[in-house]
C-alpha positions in Angstrom: 207.9 -9.8 -111.7 206.2 -13.1 -112.6 204.6 -15.7 -110.5 207.7 -17.9 -110.0 209.7 -14.8 -109.0 207.1 -14.1 -106.4 206.9 -17.4 -105.0 210.7 -17.9 -104.8 211.2 -14.5 -102.9 208.2 -15.0 -100.6 209.2 -18.8 -99.7 212.5 -17.5 -98.8 211.4 -14.4 -97.0 208.8 -16.5 -95.0 211.5 -19.2 -94.1 214.1 -16.3 -92.9 211.2 -14.7 -90.9 210.5 -18.1 -89.1 214.2 -18.2 -88.4 214.7 -21.8 -90.1 217.0 -23.4 -92.3 216.2 -25.0 -95.6 216.9 -28.2 -94.1 214.2 -27.6 -91.2 211.6 -26.3 -93.7 212.0 -29.6 -95.8 211.8 -31.9 -92.7 208.6 -30.0 -91.9 207.2 -30.5 -95.3 208.6 -34.0 -95.8 211.0 -32.8 -98.6 214.7 -32.7 -99.2 216.6 -29.3 -98.5 217.8 -29.4 -101.9 214.2 -29.2 -103.0 213.8 -26.0 -101.0 216.9 -24.5 -102.5 215.4 -25.4 -106.0 212.2 -23.6 -105.1 213.9 -20.4 -103.7 216.1 -20.0 -106.7 213.1 -20.5 -109.1 214.8 -23.6 -110.5 211.5 -26.1 -109.7 207.8 -25.6 -109.3 206.2 -27.3 -106.5 202.9 -29.2 -107.1 199.7 -28.3 -105.8 199.8 -30.3 -102.7 203.1 -29.3 -101.8 202.0 -25.5 -102.4 199.1 -26.0 -100.2 201.2 -27.5 -97.4 203.6 -24.5 -97.4 200.5 -22.1 -97.1 199.3 -24.0 -94.2 203.0 -24.1 -92.5 203.5 -20.4 -92.6 199.7 -19.7 -92.1 199.5 -17.6 -95.3 197.1 -17.7 -98.2 198.3 -19.7 -101.2 197.4 -16.5 -103.1 200.1 -14.5 -101.2 202.8 -17.1 -101.9 202.1 -16.8 -105.8 202.1 -13.0 -105.8 198.2 -12.7 -106.4 197.9 -10.8 -103.3 200.2 -8.7 -101.2 198.6 -9.8 -97.9 200.2 -12.4 -96.0 196.9 -12.4 -93.8 194.6 -15.4 -94.3 190.7 -14.4 -94.9 188.7 -14.8 -91.5 186.4 -17.9 -92.0 182.8 -17.2 -91.0 
């Protein structure tokens, strides 16, 4: 699986686990519902700022969203 497939699947999974719609997620991130849909279908790639906002919103590391890590846990800060 490539990075975009991981991102699309994990974004959708996190959104569904939180029990929110694409519209609600878009509103929380300041983007449209259709943008969320494009990301979940691997039709668009978010810019680095939006990717960072998504990671903060879901409280996961960016590496998890990109498929570089299988752990959705943020590392503990010392």
